[in-house]
C-alpha positions in Angstrom: -38.7 -146.7 59.3 -41.8 -144.9 60.6 -42.1 -145.2 64.4 -45.2 -145.2 66.6 -44.4 -141.7 67.7 -44.2 -140.6 64.1 -47.6 -141.9 63.4 -49.0 -140.2 66.5 -47.5 -136.9 65.5 -48.9 -137.1 62.0 -52.4 -138.0 63.4 -52.1 -135.1 65.8 -51.4 -132.8 62.9 -54.2 -134.2 60.6 -56.9 -134.7 63.2 -56.3 -131.6 65.3 -59.6 -129.8 66.3 -58.9 -127.2 63.6 -61.5 -125.2 61.8 -61.6 -122.0 59.7 -63.0 -119.2 61.8 -65.1 -116.4 60.4 -63.1 -114.1 62.7 -60.7 -114.5 65.5 -61.3 -112.6 68.8 -58.8 -110.4 70.5 -58.5 -109.2 74.1 -59.5 -105.6 74.8 -56.1 -105.4 76.5 -54.7 -104.4 73.1 -57.6 -102.2 72.0 -55.7 -98.9 72.3 -52.7 -100.2 70.5 -54.9 -101.6 67.7 -56.7 -98.3 67.3 -53.4 -96.4 67.2 -52.1 -98.7 64.5 -49.3 -99.9 66.9 -50.5 -103.5 66.6 -52.0 -105.4 63.6 -55.4 -107.0 63.9 -55.4 -110.4 65.6 -55.8 -112.4 62.4 -52.5 -111.0 61.2 -50.8 -111.8 64.5 -51.7 -115.5 64.5 -50.1 -118.3 62.5 -52.1 -119.3 59.4 -52.8 -122.6 61.2 -52.9 -121.7 64.9 -53.1 -124.5 67.5 -56.7 -124.9 68.4 -57.4 -125.9 72.0 -60.9 -127.4 72.1 -61.8 -126.7 75.7 -64.9 -128.9 75.8 -62.9 -131.9 74.4 -60.3 -131.3 77.0 -62.8 -131.2 79.9 -62.5 -127.4 80.3 -64.9 -124.5 79.9 -64.5 -122.1 77.0 -63.6 -118.8 78.6 -63.4 -115.1 78.0 -60.6 -112.6 78.0 -59.5 -110.3 80.8 -58.1 -109.9 84.2 -54.8 -109.8 86.1 -53.5 -112.5 88.4 -51.5 -111.7 91.6 -48.9 -114.3 92.5 -46.4 -114.2 95.4 -42.8 -115.2 94.8 -40.0 -115.5 97.3 -37.4 -113.7 95.3 -36.5 -112.2 91.9 -35.2 -115.6 90.7 -38.7 -117.0 90.9 -39.8 -115.2 87.8 -38.4 -118.4 86.2 -41.8 -119.9 87.1 -43.5 -118.1 84.3 -41.8 -119.9 81.3 -42.2 -123.1 83.2 -46.0 -122.6 83.8 -46.7 -121.0 80.4 -45.6 -124.3 78.9 -45.2 -123.3 75.3 -43.0 -126.0 73.9 -41.9 -127.1 70.4 -43.3 -130.5 71.5 -45.2 -130.8 74.7 -47.0 -133.3 76.9 -50.8 -133.7 77.3 -52.2 -134.5 80.7 -51.5 -138.2 80.0 -47.9 -137.5 79.1 -48.3 -138.3 75.4 -46.2 -136.1 73.1 -48.0 -133.6 70.9 -46.8 -130.8 68.6 -47.4 -127.4 70.2 -45.3 -124.6 68.8 -44.5 -126.9 65.9 -47.2 -127.7 63.5 -46.0 -131.2 63.1 -42.9 -133.5 63.4 -41.8 -136.8 62.2 -39.3 -139.3 63.7 -37.4 -141.9 61.7 -35.3 -144.7 63.3 -35.4 -142.8 66.6 -32.5 -140.7 65.3 -33.8 -138.4 62.5 -36.3 -135.7 63.7 -37.9 -133.4 61.1 -39.6 -130.3 62.6 -42.2 -128.3 60.7 -43.0 -124.8 62.0 -46.4 -123.0 61.7 -46.5 -120.6 58.7 -46.9 -117.0 59.9 -45.9 -117.7 63.5 -44.2 -114.7 65.1 -42.2 -113.8 68.2 -43.8 -111.5 70.8 -42.1 -108.5 69.1 -43.8 -109.3 65.8 -40.6 -110.6 64.1 -41.0 -113.9 62.1 -40.4 -117.2 63.8 -38.6 -119.3 61.1 -35.8 -121.8 60.8 -33.3 -118.9 60.7 -33.9 -118.8 64.5 -32.8 -122.5 64.7 -29.8 -122.0 62.3 -28.7 -118.9 64.3 -28.7 -120.8 67.6 -26.9 -123.8 66.2 -24.3 -122.2 64.1 -23.7 -118.9 65.9 -24.3 -120.0 69.5 -24.1 -123.7 70.2 -21.0 -124.2 68.0 -19.4 -120.9 69.1 -16.6 -121.8 71.6 -16.6 -118.2 72.9 -20.2 -118.7 74.1 -20.4 -122.4 74.6 -16.8 -123.0 75.9 -17.4 -126.7 76.4 -18.9 -127.2 72.9 -22.5 -127.9 72.0 -25.0 -128.5 74.8 -24.5 -132.0 76.3 -28.2 -132.8 75.9 -27.8 -132.6 72.2 -25.0 -135.1 72.0 -25.3 -138.8 71.0 -22.1 -140.9 71.1 -20.6 -137.6 72.4 -21.2 -136.2 68.9 -23.5 -133.3 67.9 -26.4 -133.7 65.4 -26.3 -132.8 61.8 -28.6 -129.8 61.6 -30.2 -129.2 58.2 -32.4 -126.2 57.3 -34.7 -127.6 54.6 -36.7 -124.4 54.1 -37.9 -121.5 56.1 -40.4 -123.7 58.0 -38.6 -127.1 58.1 -35.5 -128.1 60.0 -34.0 -131.6 60.5 -31.8 -133.0 63.3 -30.0 -136.2 62.6 -27.7 -138.3 64.8 -25.5 -141.3 64.0 -27.3 -143.3 66.6 -30.7 -143.3 68.3 -31.7 -140.3 70.5 -34.8 -141.7 72.2 -35.3 -138.9 74.7 -35.1 -136.0 72.3 -38.8 -135.3 72.3 -38.9 -135.6 76.1 -36.1 -133.1 76.3 -38.2 -130.7 74.2 -41.2 -131.3 76.4 -39.4 -130.8 79.7 -39.9 -128.2 82.4 -36.5 -126.8 81.4 -36.5 -127.8 77.7 -33.5 -128.3 75.5 -32.9 -125.1 73.6 -33.0 -125.3 69.8 -33.7 -121.7 68.8 -33.2 -118.1 69.7 -34.9 -114.9 68.2 -32.2 -114.2 65.7 -33.4 -110.8 64.5 -33.1 -109.5 68.1 -30.0 -111.4 69.2 -27.7 -110.6 66.3 -27.1 -107.1 67.8 -25.3 -108.8 70.6 -23.1 -111.1 68.5 -19.6 -110.2 67.3 -20.3 -111.6 63.9 -23.2 -109.3 63.2 -22.3 -106.2 65.3 -19.5 -103.6 65.1 -16.9 -103.6 67.9 -17.9 -100.0 68.8 -21.5 -100.8 69.3 -20.7 -104.0 71.2 -18.5 -102.0 73.5 -21.4 -99.6 74.2 -23.8 -102.5 74.8 -21.3 -104.2 77.2 -20.9 -101.1 79.2 -24.6 -100.5 79.4 -25.3 -104.1 80.6 -22.2 -104.2 82.9 -20.5 -107.2 81.3 -16.8 -107.7 80.4 -17.0 -109.3 77.0 -19.4 -109.8 74.1 -20.0 -113.5 74.9 -21.2 -112.8 78.4 -23.4 -110.0 76.9 -25.0 -112.5 74.5 -25.6 -115.0 77.3 -27.1 -112.4 79.6 -29.5 -110.9 76.9 -30.6 -114.4 75.7 -31.6 -115.9 79.0 -34.9 -117.6 78.5 -35.1 -119.8 81.7 -35.1 -116.7 83.9 -36.6 -114.0 81.7 -34.9 -110.9 83.2 -34.5 -109.1 79.8 -37.9 -107.5 79.0 -36.8 -106.8 75.4 -36.1 -110.5 74.7 -38.8 -111.8 72.4 -40.7 -114.9 73.5 -43.1 -117.5 72.3 -44.7 -117.9 75.8 -48.2 -116.9 76.6 -47.0 -114.0 78.8 -43.9 -111.8 78.5 -42.0 -110.0 81.2 -42.1 -106.2 80.9 -40.2 -105.4 84.1 -36.4 -104.9 84.4 -34.8 -106.1 87.7 -34.4 -105.3 90.4 -38.1 -104.8 91.3 -40.6 -105.7 94.0 -43.1 -106.5 91.4 -42.7 -108.2 88.0 -45.4 -107.7 85.4 -46.0 -110.3 82.7 -48.5 -109.3 80.0 -50.1 -111.3 77.3 -48.1 -112.1 74.2 -50.0 -110.5 71.3 -48.6 -113.1 68.9 -49.3 -116.2 70.9 -50.1 -119.2 68.7 -53.1 -120.8 70.4 -56.8 -120.1 70.1 -59.9 -121.8 71.6 -62.7 -123.5 69.6 -64.5 -120.2 69.5 -61.6 -118.3 67.9 -60.5 -116.5 71.0 -56.8 -116.0 71.1 -55.2 -117.4 74.2 -54.3 -116.7 76.9 -57.6 -115.7 78.5 -55.9 -113.9 81.3 -54.2 -110.6 80.4 -51.5 -110.2 83.1 -49.6 -111.8 85.9 -48.3 -109.6 88.7 -45.5 -111.4 90.6 -45.0 -109.7 93.9 -41.8 -110.3 95.8 -42.1 -111.1 99.4 -40.4 -113.2 102.1 -40.8 -116.9 101.5 -41.7 -117.4 105.2 -44.9 -115.4 105.0 -46.2 -116.5 101.6 -48.7 -118.9 103.2 -49.9 -116.2 105.6 -50.3 -113.7 102.8 -52.1 -116.2 100.6 -54.5 -116.9 103.5 -55.0 -113.1 103.8 -56.3 -112.9 100.2 -53.1 -111.4 98.8 -52.7 -113.9 96.0 -55.1 -115.0 93.2 -53.2 -118.1 92.3 -50.6 -119.7 94.5 -48.6 -122.9 94.7 -45.0 -122.0 95.4 -44.2 -121.2 99.0 -47.0 -123.5 100.2 -46.7 -126.9 101.8 -49.0 -129.6 103.2 -48.6 -128.3 106.7 -50.2 -125.0 105.6 -53.4 -126.8 104.4 -55.6 -126.5 107.6 -54.6 -122.9 107.9 -55.5 -122.2 104.3 -58.8 -124.1 104.5 -59.8 -121.9 107.4 -59.2 -118.9 105.2 -61.8 -120.1 102.7 -64.4 -118.9 105.3 -63.0 -115.3 105.2 -61.9 -114.8 101.6 -63.2 -115.9 98.2 -60.4 -118.5 97.7 -60.5 -122.2 97.0 -57.8 -124.7 98.2 -57.2 -127.7 96.1 -54.9 -130.6 96.9 -52.8 -132.0 94.1 -50.6 -135.1 94.4 -46.9 -134.5 94.3 -45.1 -136.4 91.6 -41.8 -137.0 93.5 -40.6 -140.5 94.5 -40.6 -139.4 98.1 -41.8 -136.1 99.7 -38.9 -136.3 102.3 -35.9 -138.4 101.4 -32.7 -139.1 103.3 -29.6 -139.2 101.1 -26.5 -140.8 102.5 -23.5 -139.3 100.8 -21.5 -142.2 99.2 -18.8 -139.6 98.3 -18.4 -138.2 101.8 -14.8 -137.4 102.9 -15.0 -139.3 106.1 -13.4 -142.7 105.3 -15.3 -144.6 108.0 -18.7 -143.3 107.1 -18.0 -143.5 103.4 -17.2 -147.2 103.7 -20.3 -147.8 105.9 -22.7 -145.9 103.5 -21.3 -147.9 100.6 -22.3 -151.1 102.3 -25.9 -151.9 101.3 -26.5 -153.4 104.8 -26.1 -150.0 106.3 -28.5 -148.3 104.0 -31.0 -151.1 104.4 -30.7 -150.9 108.2 -31.3 -147.2 108.3 -34.4 -147.6 106.1 -35.9 -150.5 108.0 -35.5 -148.5 111.3 -37.9 -145.8 110.2 -41.5 -146.0 111.3 -43.1 -144.6 108.2 -46.6 -145.2 109.4 -46.0 -142.9 112.4 -44.5 -140.2 110.2 -47.5 -140.5 107.8 -50.0 -140.1 110.6 -48.2 -137.3 112.5 -47.0 -135.2 109.6 -49.4 -136.0 106.7 -52.6 -136.9 108.6 -52.3 -140.4 107.0 -53.0 -139.0 103.6 -49.6 -139.9 102.0 -48.3 -143.4 101.1 -45.6 -145.1 103.1 -43.0 -146.1 100.5 -39.5 -146.3 99.3 -38.2 -143.7 96.9 -39.7 -144.9 93.6 -42.3 -144.4 90.9 -46.0 -143.8 91.8 -48.9 -146.0 90.8 -49.8 -143.4 88.2 -46.8 -144.6 86.2 -47.1 -147.7 84.0 -43.6 -148.6 85.4 -44.9 -149.0 88.9 -44.5 -152.3 90.7 -45.6 -152.9 94.4 -42.3 -154.5 95.2 -40.4 -151.2 94.4 -42.5 -149.3 97.0 -42.0 -152.0 99.6 -38.3 -152.6 99.1 -36.7 -152.4 102.6 -39.4 -149.9 103.6 -41.2 -152.0 106.3 -40.7 -151.0 109.9 -38.4 -153.8 111.2 -36.0 -152.5 113.9 -35.1 -156.1 114.8 -33.7 -156.8 111.3 -32.1 -153.3 111.2 -30.3 -154.1 114.5 -29.2 -157.5 113.0 -27.8 -155.9 109.9 -25.8 -153.3 112.0 -24.4 -156.1 114.2 -23.5 -158.0 111.0 -21.5 -154.9 109.9 -19.5 -155.2 113.1 -21.1 -152.2 114.9 -21.7 -154.2 118.0 -20.1 -151.9 120.7 -22.1 -149.1 122.3 -21.3 -146.2 124.6 -23.1 -145.6 127.9 -25.9 -143.8 126.0 -26.6 -146.8 123.9 -25.1 -145.3 120.7 -23.2 -147.7 118.6 -19.5 -147.1 118.2 -17.8 -146.8 114.8 -14.7 -148.9 114.0 -12.5 -146.0 115.1 -14.3 -145.6 118.4 -16.4 -142.6 117.6 -20.1 -142.6 118.4 -22.3 -143.4 115.3 -23.6 -139.8 115.0 -25.0 -138.6 111.7 -25.5 -134.9 110.9 -28.2 -134.5 108.4 -27.9 -131.3 106.3 -31.1 -129.5 105.3 -31.8 -126.5 103.1 -33.7 -124.9 106.1 -36.7 -124.2 103.9 -39.3 -126.6 105.2 -40.7 -127.1 108.7 -42.1 -130.3 107.4 -38.6 -131.7 106.9 -37.8 -130.7 110.5 -40.8 -132.4 111.9 -40.0 -135.6 110.0 -36.3 -135.6 111.1 -37.4 -135.3 114.8 -39.3 -138.5 114.4 -36.5 -140.2 112.5 -34.1 -139.2 115.3 -36.3 -141.2 117.8 -36.5 -144.2 115.4 -32.8 -144.4 114.8 -31.9 -143.9 118.5 -33.6 -147.3 119.1 -31.0 -149.0 116.8 -28.1 -147.1 118.3 -27.7 -144.5 115.7 -27.6 -140.8 116.8 -28.9 -138.1 114.5 -29.0 -134.3 114.5 -29.9 -131.9 111.7 -28.1 -128.7 110.5 -29.8 -126.2 108.3 -27.6 -124.7 105.6 -28.5 -122.6 102.5 -29.3 -124.8 99.5 -26.4 -123.7 97.3 -24.0 -123.9 100.2 -24.8 -127.4 101.3 -24.7 -128.7 97.7 -21.1 -127.3 97.5 -20.3 -128.9 100.8 -21.7 -132.2 99.6 -19.5 -132.0 96.5 -16.5 -131.4 98.8 -17.3 -134.4 100.9 -18.2 -132.4 104.0 -21.8 -133.6 104.2 -22.6 -137.1 105.6 -26.3 -137.1 104.8 -28.8 -134.7 103.3 -32.6 -134.4 103.3 -34.3 -133.5 100.1 -37.0 -134.8 97.8 -36.9 -138.2 96.2 -37.0 -139.0 92.5 -37.9 -135.7 90.7 -40.2 -137.5 88.2 -42.0 -140.4 89.7 -44.6 -140.7 87.0 -42.3 -141.5 84.1 -43.2 -143.2 80.8 -40.6 -145.6 79.2 -39.8 -142.7 76.8 -38.6 -140.5 79.6 -34.8 -140.7 80.4 -34.1 -142.6 83.6 -31.3 -140.3 84.5 -32.5 -139.8 88.1 -31.7 -143.5 88.9 -28.0 -143.2 88.0 -25.2 -140.8 89.0 -25.7 -138.2 86.3 -25.8 -134.8 88.1 -24.0 -132.7 90.7 -27.4 -132.1 92.4 -27.8 -135.8 93.3 -26.7 -135.5 96.9 -26.2 -139.3 97.4 -23.3 -139.3 94.9 -22.5 -135.8 93.7 -18.9 -136.5 92.8 -19.9 -139.3 90.5 -22.7 -137.2 89.1 -20.5 -134.3 88.1 -18.1 -136.8 86.5 -20.9 -137.8 84.1 -22.2 -134.3 83.7 -18.8 -132.9 82.8 -18.0 -135.7 80.4 -15.2 -136.9 82.7 -13.5 -133.6 83.1 -14.5 -133.2 86.8 -15.3 -135.5 89.7 -14.6 -139.3 89.8 -16.0 -142.3 87.9 -18.2 -144.5 90.1 -16.2 -147.2 91.8 -19.2 -148.9 93.4 -20.3 -151.8 91.1 -24.0 -151.2 91.5 -23.7 -147.5 90.7 -21.6 -148.3 87.6 -24.2 -150.9 86.6 -26.9 -148.2 86.7 -24.8 -146.0 84.4 -24.4 -149.0 82.0 -28.1 -149.5 81.9 -28.7 -145.8 81.3 -26.2 -146.0 78.3 -28.2 -149.0 77.0 -31.4 -147.0 77.3 -29.9 -144.3 75.2 -29.1 -146.8 72.5 -32.6 -148.3 72.5 -34.9 -148.0 69.4 -38.2 -149.4 70.8 -40.5 -148.6 73.6 -40.4 -152.2 74.8 -36.6 -152.1 75.2 -36.9 -148.9 77.2 -39.5 -150.3 79.4 -37.4 -153.4 80.3 -34.4 -151.1 81.0 -36.5 -148.9 83.3 -37.7 -151.9 85.2 -34.2 -153.3 85.6 -32.9 -149.9 86.9 -35.9 -149.5 89.3 -35.3 -153.0 90.7 -31.6 -152.4 91.2 -32.1 -148.9 92.7 -34.8 -149.9 95.1 -32.9 -153.0 96.3 -29.7 -151.0 96.9 -31.6 -148.2 98.8 -29.4 -145.5 97.3 -31.9 -143.0 98.7 -34.1 -143.6 101.7 -37.6 -142.7 100.9 -40.2 -142.2 103.6 -43.6 -141.3 102.1 -44.8 -140.3 98.6 -48.1 -139.3 97.0 -48.0 -136.4 99.4 -50.5 -133.6 98.8 -49.7 -130.0 97.7 -52.1 -127.1 98.3 -53.0 -125.1 95.1 -54.9 -122.0 96.0 -56.9 -119.8 93.6 -59.7 -117.2 93.8 -63.1 -118.7 93.4 -63.9 -116.8 90.3 -60.9 -118.4 88.4 -62.1 -121.2 86.1 -60.4 -124.3 84.6 -58.0 -124.9 87.5 -58.2 -128.7 88.0 -59.4 -129.8 91.4 -57.1 -132.8 91.4 -53.9 -133.2 89.4 -50.2 -134.2 89.6 -47.8 -131.5 90.9 -44.1 -131.3 90.3 -41.3 -129.8 88.3 -41.1 -132.9 86.0 -43.1 -133.9 84.0 -46.0 -131.5 84.6 -43.9 -128.3 84.7 -45.9 -127.4 87.9 -49.1 -126.0 86.4 -47.9 -126.2 82.8 -49.5 -129.3 81.3 -52.8 -128.1 82.8 -52.8 -125.0 80.5 -52.7 -121.9 82.6 -53.3 -120.0 79.3 -56.9 -121.5 79.6 -57.5 -120.3 83.1 -60.0 -117.4 83.1 -62.1 -115.2 85.4 -65.9 -115.6 85.6 -67.2 -112.2 86.4 -70.5 -113.7 87.7 -68.8 -115.8 90.4 
């Protein structure tokens, strides 16, 4: 059976804006290397059929090569932003979140369970080695199935019915993945901000593998890289999500050339990158990114002082006025993109907390609804967001075809009278001399909300919520804790409530996995113990014992077995209805705005767009490889 997505993929391949160029154009960045014979001419570095990005058809300006981009990061770990933003994917999203082959030349999908991937002939890794199906075979047979490297077996994202795929290398450019049942989110996993891994640069990585390297050489490499065994060596040298190994070949637009630790990480253009524009210029247009490490607390100030050419991380909406004032002093432009989360600030009662009394209260939907109804979202919107956000429950945005007004309104009206009535109905009728309700064991109803201590905006919102909840007899205080620490404490049941973002992806299509609506991860702070149970395949945590949470997992399982988009749409809507009515997370406002700052001479940066980790990969779907400097600006 040929599916709709198969047809789209084939059309994308056949009708891509391809043409035979008289000559491809290279950046002068490589001029010296070309003249010395250290680098082949550009036409020998591109695939035979490169991906042609027609800028005019995409609403962009064709650009020119050259220039370095300064960007501020809050720590060494933030170099992970580069592979996210570069957004080179086997299959990626366009700006409307349709799938399209990118690194792949084409793909076909049969029965939602058989995926045949076709590579571009002549495509190479950044070191010039061939990119072929050997890189897929190597990852699958020598890494994913190797219990010394993957101790828990193949990656969970590649399992269907808890079984791995059948992986067939058809030829040097064609590989096929087949499962016993449907795998409807396989393409979405490939297109994600942190995509499912299917391949590694085999020619480079074999030197770190016990099957291909002598024990003597492995021992030397382990000592040099300060690891205890060869499997940890392999993992360290193959890390693509955080590209700390400058020698690891990549398919991204820019490659890291700096070993940590460093105060500046330099990413330079990939000479073998697979995209060109309609004029034959090899992308990216920009030659280098200079990532300068600084304190997170002063990123906004340094951006406003002209120390960054392109900045989004380390900025928040409460920096907007300050940044706009800087436009009068420096040649920078401040755009506002819409955040794609279900709620900019979200309160997450921990249904797995260790306190028996609070756990029982939080698991009663009347408690969650009461806390939500007591929040004056309009006041928060006006005070903290200048009225520019939307008062809403934690749910999908109007930009999603899955949006329904009733999801946004679910238990999100300001109704302290109904909130008080629900709390009385719960039996919390007694109060102390300060008007705080008393718990069944006589303690004051005092909730400590844990924060990551990274956002003054969250602090401002919590101050207002404190006033709102005081009027219904609930006392609140906040406690900042480091992000990693408070997640561990939440898992241990020590956290009553957290403040974080809402749904990570609030602009989903039916083809995107609705995992955020069910307990599926240890980073879901409303039910971390249930989430880790799912994530670990039942080896850790506990199975949900709340019927509505179990129902969400059952619907998620049903989605995973679906074979049509219409089935997936209905399941999404059922899950959204249940999630919003149960108020598992207390959303406050969404459609909040995110400052995106760039120097005025930088072209092709959208003035308005969606901003988030998923599904846009921050800047990724808006093609930073097509950003360029206009010297006349």
